[in-house]
TIVEXVEX-298015 format. One record per residue (C-alpha): residue number from 1; x, z, y. Coordinates in Angstrom, 2 decimals. Layout:
TIVEXVEX-298015
DRENLO    k     east       up    north
DRENLO  NUM        X        Z        Y
...
This chain:
TIVEXVEX-298015
DRENLO    k     east       up    north
DRENLO    1   113.62   130.21    69.12
DRENLO    2   114.59   127.03    70.80
DRENLO    3   118.11   126.16    71.71
DRENLO    4   119.46   123.36    73.86
DRENLO    5   121.25   121.90    70.87
DRENLO    6   118.11   121.80    68.75
DRENLO    7   116.20   120.17    71.59
DRENLO    8   118.82   117.47    71.99
DRENLO    9   118.78   116.75    68.27
DRENLO   10   115.00   116.51    68.35
DRENLO   11   115.07   114.09    71.26
DRENLO   12   117.48   111.79    69.42
DRENLO   13   114.69   111.08    66.96
DRENLO   14   112.33   109.91    69.71
DRENLO   15   111.91   106.28    70.79
DRENLO   16   112.42   105.71    74.52
DRENLO   17   112.22   103.12    77.25
DRENLO   18   111.25   102.51    80.79
DRENLO   19   107.90   101.95    82.36
DRENLO   20   104.90    99.69    82.84
DRENLO   21   104.89    96.00    81.86
DRENLO   22   108.49    94.79    81.54
DRENLO   23   108.80    91.43    83.27
DRENLO   24   109.99    89.55    80.12
DRENLO   25   106.74    90.49    78.33
DRENLO   26   104.27    89.80    81.14
DRENLO   27   103.41    86.22    80.22
DRENLO   28   101.18    84.13    77.94
DRENLO   29   103.62    84.33    75.02
DRENLO   30   103.82    88.09    75.15
DRENLO   31   100.05    88.47    75.38
DRENLO   32    99.38    85.94    72.59
DRENLO   33   101.91    87.38    70.15
DRENLO   34   101.25    90.98    71.30
DRENLO   35   104.99    91.54    71.09
DRENLO   36   107.21    93.13    73.73
DRENLO   37   110.72    93.08    72.28
DRENLO   38   112.93    91.61    75.03
DRENLO   39   116.44    90.34    74.41
DRENLO   40   119.36    92.55    75.40
DRENLO   41   121.88    90.37    77.26
DRENLO   42   124.76    92.34    75.79
DRENLO   43   124.46    90.60    72.42
DRENLO   44   121.61    88.11    72.87
DRENLO   45   119.36    89.76    70.31
DRENLO   46   115.92    91.32    70.64
DRENLO   47   116.24    95.06    71.35
DRENLO   48   120.03    94.78    70.92
DRENLO   49   119.55    94.67    67.14
DRENLO   50   122.88    92.94    66.48
DRENLO   51   124.68    95.86    68.12
DRENLO   52   122.61    98.49    66.36
DRENLO   53   120.94    99.60    69.57
DRENLO   54   117.38    99.17    68.28
DRENLO   55   114.88    96.88    66.59
DRENLO   56   111.44    95.38    67.07
DRENLO   57   108.87    97.55    65.29
DRENLO   58   105.15    97.83    64.71
DRENLO   59   103.37   100.31    66.95
DRENLO   60   101.74   103.12    65.02
DRENLO   61    99.13   104.95    67.09
DRENLO   62    97.73   108.38    66.30
DRENLO   63    94.39   108.44    64.55
DRENLO   64    93.71   112.08    65.42
DRENLO   65    90.32   112.39    67.17
DRENLO   66    90.11   113.15    70.87
DRENLO   67    87.61   115.44    72.58
DRENLO   68    84.02   114.70    73.62
DRENLO   69    84.81   114.19    77.33
DRENLO   70    85.01   110.41    76.79
DRENLO   71    82.28   109.20    74.41
DRENLO   72    83.06   105.46    74.50
DRENLO   73    85.25   103.29    72.29
DRENLO   74    86.81    99.86    72.61
DRENLO   75    85.95    99.52    76.30
DRENLO   76    89.06   100.59    78.20
DRENLO   77    92.51    98.97    77.83
DRENLO   78    94.14   102.41    77.85
DRENLO   79    92.41   103.53    74.65
DRENLO   80    94.90   103.73    71.77
DRENLO   81    97.65   102.67    74.15
DRENLO   82    99.29   100.12    74.09
DRENLO   83    97.38    98.12    71.46
DRENLO   84    95.21    96.24    73.96
DRENLO   85    98.40    94.49    75.14
DRENLO   86   101.13    94.86    72.50
DRENLO   87   101.41    95.99    68.88
DRENLO   88   105.17    95.45    68.54
DRENLO   89   107.76    96.98    70.87
DRENLO   90   111.43    97.97    70.83
DRENLO   91   112.31   101.14    69.00
DRENLO   92   115.72   102.32    70.17
DRENLO   93   118.24   104.09    67.96
DRENLO   94   120.39   107.12    68.73
DRENLO   95   120.85   107.67    72.44
DRENLO   96   119.93   104.12    73.48
DRENLO   97   116.95   103.49    75.72
DRENLO   98   115.34   100.98    78.07
DRENLO   99   112.61    98.45    77.33
DRENLO  100   115.18    96.33    75.46
DRENLO  101   117.42    99.24    74.33
DRENLO  102   119.99    98.08    76.88
DRENLO  103   120.18   101.43    78.65
DRENLO  104   120.64   105.09    77.69
DRENLO  105   117.99   107.69    77.10
DRENLO  106   117.58   110.49    79.60
DRENLO  107   120.71   112.59    79.97
DRENLO  108   123.13   110.16    78.30
DRENLO  109   125.68   107.84    79.91
DRENLO  110   128.42   105.38    79.07
DRENLO  111   128.57   101.99    77.38
DRENLO  112   127.74   103.57    74.03
DRENLO  113   125.47   106.26    75.49
DRENLO  114   127.67   108.94    73.94
DRENLO  115   128.32   111.06    77.04
DRENLO  116   125.82   113.85    77.77
DRENLO  117   125.60   114.75    81.43
DRENLO  118   123.42   117.31    83.18
DRENLO  119   122.16   116.53    86.69
DRENLO  120   120.90   119.23    89.05
DRENLO  121   117.81   118.90    91.21
DRENLO  122   118.16   120.87    94.46
DRENLO  123   115.93   122.34    97.14
DRENLO  124   115.57   119.74    99.88
DRENLO  125   115.61   122.47   102.53
DRENLO  126   119.08   123.63   101.48
DRENLO  127   120.61   120.15   101.38
DRENLO  128   122.97   119.01   104.12
DRENLO  129   121.46   116.78   106.85
DRENLO  130   123.45   113.81   105.55
DRENLO  131   122.02   114.33   102.06
DRENLO  132   118.49   114.60   103.41
DRENLO  133   118.98   111.41   105.38
DRENLO  134   120.29   109.63   102.30
DRENLO  135   117.22   110.65   100.30
DRENLO  136   114.91   109.29   103.01
DRENLO  137   116.89   106.04   103.16
DRENLO  138   116.62   105.66    99.36
DRENLO  139   112.85   106.08    99.56
DRENLO  140   112.62   103.42   102.23
DRENLO  141   114.89   101.07   100.28
DRENLO  142   112.63   101.44    97.24
DRENLO  143   109.62   100.62    99.42
DRENLO  144   111.32    97.44   100.68
DRENLO  145   112.75    96.16    97.37
DRENLO  146   110.77    94.22    94.77
DRENLO  147   111.20    95.67    91.30
DRENLO  148   113.61    93.55    89.30
DRENLO  149   112.39    94.58    85.86
DRENLO  150   108.68    95.39    86.13
DRENLO  151   105.37    93.93    87.24
DRENLO  152   101.82    95.30    87.37
DRENLO  153    98.59    94.06    85.78
DRENLO  154    96.02    92.92    88.33
DRENLO  155    93.22    92.42    85.80
DRENLO  156    91.99    93.81    82.51
DRENLO  157    93.26    92.39    79.25
DRENLO  158    89.91    90.64    78.61
DRENLO  159    90.18    88.80    81.93
DRENLO  160    93.55    87.39    80.86
DRENLO  161    91.98    85.40    78.02
DRENLO  162    91.82    85.97    74.29
DRENLO  163    95.19    84.29    73.74
DRENLO  164    96.69    85.31    77.06
DRENLO  165    96.14    81.91    78.59
DRENLO  166    95.50    83.48    82.00
DRENLO  167    98.17    86.17    82.52
DRENLO  168    97.45    88.15    85.65
DRENLO  169   100.50    90.12    86.69
DRENLO  170   102.06    90.64    90.09
DRENLO  171   105.38    91.61    91.64
DRENLO  172   105.56    95.00    93.31
DRENLO  173   108.19    97.00    95.15
DRENLO  174   109.97    99.82    93.33
DRENLO  175   108.25   102.66    95.17
DRENLO  176   104.75   101.20    94.86
DRENLO  177   105.32   100.53    91.16
DRENLO  178   105.08   104.26    90.62
DRENLO  179   102.13   104.60    93.00
DRENLO  180   100.31   101.98    90.95
DRENLO  181   101.21   103.69    87.67
DRENLO  182    99.72   106.96    88.91
DRENLO  183    96.59   105.08    89.96
DRENLO  184    96.31   103.24    86.65
DRENLO  185    96.65   106.33    84.47
DRENLO  186    93.94   108.20    86.39
DRENLO  187    91.48   105.44    87.33
DRENLO  188    87.85   105.37    86.19
DRENLO  189    86.87   103.44    83.06
DRENLO  190    85.02   100.19    83.81
DRENLO  191    81.90   100.05    81.60
DRENLO  192    80.62    96.65    82.76
DRENLO  193    78.62    95.79    85.86
DRENLO  194    79.27    96.64    89.51
DRENLO  195    79.84   100.35    89.99
DRENLO  196    79.19   101.14    86.33
DRENLO  197    82.09   103.43    85.54
DRENLO  198    82.97   106.54    83.56
DRENLO  199    84.69   109.04    85.83
DRENLO  200    85.45   111.85    83.37
DRENLO  201    88.60   110.20    82.09
DRENLO  202    92.22   110.71    83.06
DRENLO  203    95.22   110.20    80.80
DRENLO  204    97.61   112.34    82.88
DRENLO  205    95.48   115.11    84.41
DRENLO  206    93.01   117.83    83.45
DRENLO  207    94.54   118.52    80.03
DRENLO  208    97.72   119.05    78.05
DRENLO  209    99.57   115.86    79.02
DRENLO  210    99.58   116.81    82.71
DRENLO  211   103.04   118.39    82.56
DRENLO  212   104.86   116.18    79.99
DRENLO  213   103.47   113.00    81.61
DRENLO  214   104.66   113.92    85.10
DRENLO  215   108.03   115.02    83.69
DRENLO  216   108.62   111.56    82.21
DRENLO  217   107.25   109.96    85.39
DRENLO  218   109.83   111.77    87.56
DRENLO  219   112.67   110.96    85.17
DRENLO  220   111.81   107.26    85.35
DRENLO  221   111.52   107.35    89.13
DRENLO  222   114.95   108.99    89.29
DRENLO  223   116.40   106.36    86.97
DRENLO  224   115.00   103.45    88.97
DRENLO  225   116.48   104.82    92.21
DRENLO  226   119.86   105.19    90.53
DRENLO  227   119.80   101.57    89.39
DRENLO  228   118.58   100.35    92.77
DRENLO  229   121.20   102.20    94.84
DRENLO  230   124.11   102.44    92.40
DRENLO  231   124.16   106.18    93.11
DRENLO  232   124.13   107.62    89.59
DRENLO  233   124.43   111.16    90.91
DRENLO  234   121.03   110.91    92.57
DRENLO  235   118.39   113.49    91.67
DRENLO  236   114.92   114.10    93.07
DRENLO  237   114.93   117.18    95.31
DRENLO  238   112.15   119.73    95.19
DRENLO  239   110.25   121.68    97.85
DRENLO  240   109.88   125.36    96.99
DRENLO  241   106.53   125.98    98.70
DRENLO  242   106.01   129.56    97.51
DRENLO  243   104.69   131.72   100.36
DRENLO  244   104.85   128.80   102.82
DRENLO  245   102.40   128.93   105.73
DRENLO  246   102.92   125.37   106.88
DRENLO  247   104.34   122.05   105.73
DRENLO  248   108.03   122.88   106.02
DRENLO  249   109.10   119.36   105.03
DRENLO  250   106.84   117.65   107.58
DRENLO  251   109.57   116.98   110.12
DRENLO  252   110.90   113.67   111.41
DRENLO  253   114.23   114.42   109.72
DRENLO  254   112.49   114.75   106.34
DRENLO  255   109.04   113.51   105.32
DRENLO  256   107.74   112.80   108.80
DRENLO  257   106.18   114.99   111.47
DRENLO  258   102.69   114.76   112.93
DRENLO  259   102.02   111.93   115.36
DRENLO  260   101.35   113.15   118.92
DRENLO  261    98.87   110.30   119.33
DRENLO  262    96.80   110.86   116.19
DRENLO  263    97.06   114.03   114.07
DRENLO  264    96.17   112.07   110.93
DRENLO  265    99.19   109.79   111.25
DRENLO  266   102.93   110.20   110.80
DRENLO  267   105.15   110.54   113.87
DRENLO  268   106.50   107.20   115.15
DRENLO  269   109.96   108.79   115.03
DRENLO  270   109.76   108.81   111.22
DRENLO  271   110.39   105.79   109.01
DRENLO  272   107.28   106.73   107.03
DRENLO  273   105.04   105.90   109.99
DRENLO  274   105.42   102.20   109.10
DRENLO  275   104.55   102.60   105.41
DRENLO  276   101.41   100.99   104.04
DRENLO  277    99.47   102.65   101.24
DRENLO  278    98.01   101.03    98.12
DRENLO  279    95.35   101.91    95.53
DRENLO  280    93.41   104.28    97.81
DRENLO  281    89.92   102.71    97.55
DRENLO  282    88.60   103.42    94.03
DRENLO  283    84.94   103.02    95.00
DRENLO  284    85.63    99.54    96.32
DRENLO  285    87.48    98.54    93.13
DRENLO  286    84.66    99.91    90.98
DRENLO  287    82.05    97.98    92.93
DRENLO  288    83.97    94.75    92.20
DRENLO  289    84.82    95.73    88.58
DRENLO  290    88.45    95.19    89.56
DRENLO  291    91.83    96.88    89.37
DRENLO  292    93.99    97.78    92.34
DRENLO  293    96.25    94.77    93.02
DRENLO  294    98.69    96.69    95.26
DRENLO  295    97.60    95.06    98.52
DRENLO  296    98.44    97.19   101.57
DRENLO  297    95.45    99.21   102.74
DRENLO  298    96.55   100.87   105.95
DRENLO  299    98.99   103.54   107.14
DRENLO  300   100.05   106.67   105.32
DRENLO  301    97.71   109.51   106.27
DRENLO  302    98.55   113.22   106.46
DRENLO  303    97.17   116.11   108.49
DRENLO  304    98.54   119.24   106.81
DRENLO  305    96.67   122.48   107.31
DRENLO  306    93.50   120.91   108.71
DRENLO  307    91.80   120.90   105.33
DRENLO  308    88.76   122.61   103.81
DRENLO  309    89.91   126.23   103.76
DRENLO  310    86.91   127.24   101.68
DRENLO  311    88.30   125.10    98.89
DRENLO  312    91.93   126.06    99.44
DRENLO  313    92.28   129.26   101.50
DRENLO  314    96.09   129.35   101.29
DRENLO  315    99.17   127.87    99.68
DRENLO  316   100.42   129.46    96.43
DRENLO  317   102.50   132.61    96.61
DRENLO  318   105.40   133.93    94.57
DRENLO  319   102.97   136.32    92.89
DRENLO  320   100.71   133.39    91.94
DRENLO  321   103.60   131.57    90.31
DRENLO  322   104.82   134.67    88.46
DRENLO  323   101.34   135.38    87.08
DRENLO  324   101.00   131.76    85.95
DRENLO  325   104.38   131.73    84.19
DRENLO  326   103.41   134.91    82.40
DRENLO  327   100.41   133.35    80.64
DRENLO  328   101.41   132.93    76.98
DRENLO  329    99.03   130.13    75.92
DRENLO  330    99.69   126.56    76.99
DRENLO  331    96.16   125.28    76.33
DRENLO  332    92.90   127.00    75.40
DRENLO  333    89.23   126.36    74.61
DRENLO  334    87.98   122.90    75.58
DRENLO  335    91.50   122.01    76.79
DRENLO  336    90.20   120.56    80.05
DRENLO  337    89.55   121.81    83.60
DRENLO  338    87.20   124.49    82.27
DRENLO  339    89.84   126.22    80.11
DRENLO  340    90.40   129.96    80.69
DRENLO  341    93.77   131.75    80.47
DRENLO  342    95.52   128.40    79.98
DRENLO  343    98.94   128.06    81.59
DRENLO  344    98.36   124.34    82.03
DRENLO  345    94.94   124.76    83.66
DRENLO  346    96.17   127.47    86.04
DRENLO  347    99.29   125.59    87.15
DRENLO  348    97.31   122.39    87.58
DRENLO  349    94.94   124.27    89.88
DRENLO  350    91.57   124.43    88.15
DRENLO  351    91.85   128.15    87.37
DRENLO  352    92.68   131.25    89.35
DRENLO  353    96.35   132.32    89.61
DRENLO  354    95.24   135.94    89.80
DRENLO  355    92.77   136.12    86.90
DRENLO  356    93.47   133.01    84.80
DRENLO  357    89.77   132.12    84.73
DRENLO  358    88.53   128.62    85.53
DRENLO  359    86.97   128.35    88.99
DRENLO  360    84.70   125.61    90.28
DRENLO  361    84.84   124.47    93.88
DRENLO  362    88.37   125.86    94.29
DRENLO  363    91.75   124.14    94.28
DRENLO  364    94.71   126.37    93.48
DRENLO  365    98.40   125.97    92.62
DRENLO  366    99.25   122.25    92.13
DRENLO  367    95.89   121.08    93.45
DRENLO  368    96.18   123.33    96.51
DRENLO  369    99.16   121.38    97.87
DRENLO  370    97.32   118.09    97.48
DRENLO  371    94.28   119.40    99.35
DRENLO  372    96.43   121.09   102.01
DRENLO  373    98.10   117.77   102.93
DRENLO  374    94.68   116.46   103.95
DRENLO  375    95.39   112.74   103.72
DRENLO  376    96.67   110.08   101.31
DRENLO  377    98.00   112.78    98.99
DRENLO  378    94.58   114.42    98.66
DRENLO  379    92.96   111.84    96.35
DRENLO  380    94.26   111.69    92.78
DRENLO  381    94.56   107.94    92.33
DRENLO  382    96.45   107.26    95.57
DRENLO  383    98.30   110.56    95.93
DRENLO  384   101.75   109.17    95.05
DRENLO  385   101.70   107.10    98.27
DRENLO  386   102.96   110.17   100.12
DRENLO  387   106.64   110.84    99.33
DRENLO  388   105.91   114.59    99.48
DRENLO  389   104.30   113.95    96.08
DRENLO  390   107.79   113.73    94.55
DRENLO  391   109.05   116.96    96.10
DRENLO  392   105.87   118.75    95.08
DRENLO  393   105.84   117.56    91.47
DRENLO  394   109.53   118.30    91.04
DRENLO  395   108.76   121.93    91.90
DRENLO  396   105.72   121.95    89.58
DRENLO  397   108.01   120.66    86.83
DRENLO  398   110.44   123.51    87.53
DRENLO  399   107.61   126.01    86.98
DRENLO  400   106.84   124.24    83.68
DRENLO  401   110.51   124.72    82.82
DRENLO  402   110.31   128.42    83.64
DRENLO  403   107.34   128.76    81.30
DRENLO  404   109.14   126.91    78.48
DRENLO  405   112.16   129.18    78.78
DRENLO  406   110.07   132.34    79.00
DRENLO  407   107.88   131.63    75.95
DRENLO  408   109.97   129.19    73.89
DRENLO  409   106.91   127.61    72.27
DRENLO  410   107.05   125.64    69.05
DRENLO  411   105.67   122.12    69.15
DRENLO  412   102.45   123.12    67.41
DRENLO  413   101.55   125.06    70.57
DRENLO  414   100.83   121.70    72.13
DRENLO  415    97.30   120.34    71.33
DRENLO  416    97.43   118.35    68.11
DRENLO  417    93.83   117.12    68.08
DRENLO  418    90.51   117.15    69.99
DRENLO  419    92.10   117.23    73.44
DRENLO  420    90.60   114.80    76.00
DRENLO  421    91.49   111.17    75.30
DRENLO  422    95.18   110.44    75.77
DRENLO  423    96.24   114.09    75.67
DRENLO  424    96.82   114.83    71.96
DRENLO  425   100.38   115.43    70.80
DRENLO  426   100.57   112.04    69.07
DRENLO  427    99.00   109.97    71.86
DRENLO  428   101.32   107.62    73.72
DRENLO  429   101.61   108.09    77.48
DRENLO  430    99.76   105.50    79.58
DRENLO  431   101.10   103.14    80.95
DRENLO  432   104.71   103.51    79.76
DRENLO  433   106.22   100.78    77.62
DRENLO  434   107.56   100.88    75.00
DRENLO  435   106.27   104.35    74.18
DRENLO  436   106.50   108.10    74.68
DRENLO  437   104.42   110.61    72.76
DRENLO  438   103.12   113.60    74.73
DRENLO  439   104.43   116.15    72.25
DRENLO  440   107.94   114.69    72.32
DRENLO  441   108.36   115.93    75.90
DRENLO  442   107.01   119.42    75.35
DRENLO  443   110.60   120.63    75.46
DRENLO  444   113.21   122.06    77.80
DRENLO  445   114.89   119.99    80.49
DRENLO  446   118.30   120.69    78.92
DRENLO  447   117.44   118.10    76.27
DRENLO  448   116.67   115.57    79.00
DRENLO  449   119.83   115.98    81.05
DRENLO  450   118.65   117.80    84.14
DRENLO  451   118.35   121.27    85.63
DRENLO  452   116.97   123.02    88.72
DRENLO  453   119.39   124.68    91.12
DRENLO  454   117.34   127.83    91.57
DRENLO  455   117.12   128.35    87.80
DRENLO  456   120.90   128.38    87.37
DRENLO  457   122.79   131.65    86.99
DRENLO  458   124.17   133.01    90.31
DRENLO  459   127.66   131.57    89.84
DRENLO  460   126.43   128.09    88.97
DRENLO  461   123.87   128.25    91.73
DRENLO  462   126.57   129.02    94.34
DRENLO  463   128.57   126.03    93.14
DRENLO  464   125.55   123.67    93.17
DRENLO  465   123.82   124.78    96.36
DRENLO  466   126.75   125.73    98.56
DRENLO  467   130.16   124.61    97.32
DRENLO  468   129.32   121.21    95.80
DRENLO  469   127.49   119.82    98.89
DRENLO  470   130.44   120.59   101.15
DRENLO  471   132.93   119.19    98.67
DRENLO  472   130.86   116.04    98.40
DRENLO  473   130.72   115.73   102.16
DRENLO  474   134.46   116.28   102.39
DRENLO  475   134.97   113.61    99.72
DRENLO  476   132.89   111.18   101.75
DRENLO  477   134.92   111.79   104.92
DRENLO  478   138.34   112.47   103.42
DRENLO  479   139.81   109.33   104.98
DRENLO  480   138.71   110.50   108.41
DRENLO  481   140.08   113.98   107.72
DRENLO  482   143.39   112.50   106.56
DRENLO  483   143.55   110.25   109.60
DRENLO  484   142.78   113.16   111.90
DRENLO  485   145.48   115.22   110.19
DRENLO  486   148.09   112.50   110.57
DRENLO  487   147.14   111.96   114.20
DRENLO  488   147.36   115.70   114.82
DRENLO  489   150.86   115.79   113.31
DRENLO  490   151.97   112.87   115.48
DRENLO  491   150.60   114.44   118.63
DRENLO  492   152.26   117.76   117.77
DRENLO  493   155.57   115.99   117.10
DRENLO  494   155.44   114.10   120.40
DRENLO  495   154.55   117.27   122.27
DRENLO  496   157.41   119.17   120.62
DRENLO  497   159.84   116.36   121.45
DRENLO  498   158.78   116.42   125.11
DRENLO  499   159.15   120.20   125.28
DRENLO  500   162.60   120.14   123.66
DRENLO  501   163.75   117.33   125.95
DRENLO  502   162.54   119.17   129.02
DRENLO  503   164.21   122.36   127.87
DRENLO  504   167.54   120.63   127.41
DRENLO  505   167.32   118.99   130.82
DRENLO  506   166.57   122.34   132.43
DRENLO  507   169.58   123.93   130.77
DRENLO  508   171.88   121.14   131.99
DRENLO  509   170.66   121.62   135.55
DRENLO  510   171.28   125.34   135.29
DRENLO  511   174.88   124.80   134.16
DRENLO  512   175.57   122.55   137.14
DRENLO  513   174.55   125.31   139.53
DRENLO  514   176.92   127.88   138.03
DRENLO  515   180.48   128.65   139.40
DRENLO  516   183.47   128.06   137.05
DRENLO  517   184.25   130.75   134.58
DRENLO  518   186.30   132.93   137.07
DRENLO  519   183.69   132.67   139.81
DRENLO  520   180.60   134.74   140.41
DRENLO  521   178.85   135.86   137.25
DRENLO  522   176.17   138.17   138.54
DRENLO  523   175.56   139.64   142.01
DRENLO  524   175.29   143.41   141.90
DRENLO  525   174.52   144.09   145.53
DRENLO  526   173.50   141.73   148.28
DRENLO  527   173.59   142.55   151.96
DRENLO  528   172.09   140.71   154.82
DRENLO  529   174.30   138.19   156.66
DRENLO  530   173.08   139.74   159.87
DRENLO  531   174.95   142.90   158.92
DRENLO  532   178.19   140.95   158.72
DRENLO  533   179.29   142.39   155.41
DRENLO  534   180.20   140.45   152.36
DRENLO  535   178.54   140.76   149.00
DRENLO  536   179.90   142.96   146.30
DRENLO  537   180.58   140.99   143.19
DRENLO  538   182.08   141.20   139.79
DRENLO  539   184.96   138.86   139.14
DRENLO  540   186.91   137.90   136.10
């Protein structure tokens, strides 16, 4: 049996950092020495060693054999990651993290990374309009802001020279950094010569690492947005697409509606209509024996629902998800897209969510959403261009979490050997630097400092999905509420003063009209003057 405490203790033994090619290492010195151990500014030492945050260590890669799907060796830079680029990286101690151990690992906060905090990811459709708008603005800010800490490789390691004399790295904005990472991990292997590639290779899909890799990917994306915006309460929302019949998030207020001028484009009323995509032309890169260099390649494309319905007849249902979560084995047989009764293969979408058997020519579950979107999101290498990718994968990760809680697997349930290249337990995730082993993230989200709103118990869920949003909104506008309250009190006071003053004036006028104390007090009977009789009255 797992427990949250045991998971946290386990994670403290794992080295951690942020992602692809830290800027301080992307130069001739880093390539020549094969060392990526940047200085932490807090104490001026590599990896914060003087403060006990970490140290520069030799990289030890797993020697366990991978499966037969990739028969080559020594050709692709991603083999035995990250040795083609670096063989020494920072290894952080305790709860420290970051490429120079200057940050905290997932779920920990504070100057000494001693505070554990759990963030909650929420359904985007139940968020307040202001929260939805903030999420969209954060996405656009990431698209417009060059990454401060990371760069991308625009060439293979061999093209950069034996001693790194020709470093070929490029700046990239924060959003596209993650688009490029998703491209790089899934691209074809270049075998030499125009168009000579090996396509049956993917370090993040079609085997065991699919779920742990995307879990780390989302955590890093979340962390980068927090640093960029200063909003350390930010979490990626999810889209619960169970039983959906249309793209519920494809509105101008959220991820962009359909353009009335071209059904393949985003509505001009959405900020996403101006986005340019990258890394969407793999055949062109292969023909040039080149890598994607993150040059803009046209507008974001999406035409949800107008897809090949023979391949994807419908979106996944609640019953599909429940069947998938009920499968007890994480990985089976060849541990690839042909695996039967494998939770991973069913949730990824290469097997039926009603029988568990692998199906060819069909895209189910995770894959079904990609096909349904019928645009930039429908090709693996460029799919992260569409921001719906984040909402979709957050929900896929929540289903992974449901499975972990339901079956509480031990680590040996994760493939130890003979999985496709890059997917064994001990293989490091491409292209993260320093390093994350696949098996280290085959564990509950409680150890990583996050949770999903719909998986909370009813009381906690009410607080997170209903009470907290309104309290947060009230906190944001409390000054206006206070001002309105004070103004209301002033207006009420002025009104009361006017009423009291008028009342007093009326009473004074009434007194003036009255006879002295022994005069008329109250007429009891009045007669007409025409009758010539006087009035009866009561006197003192």
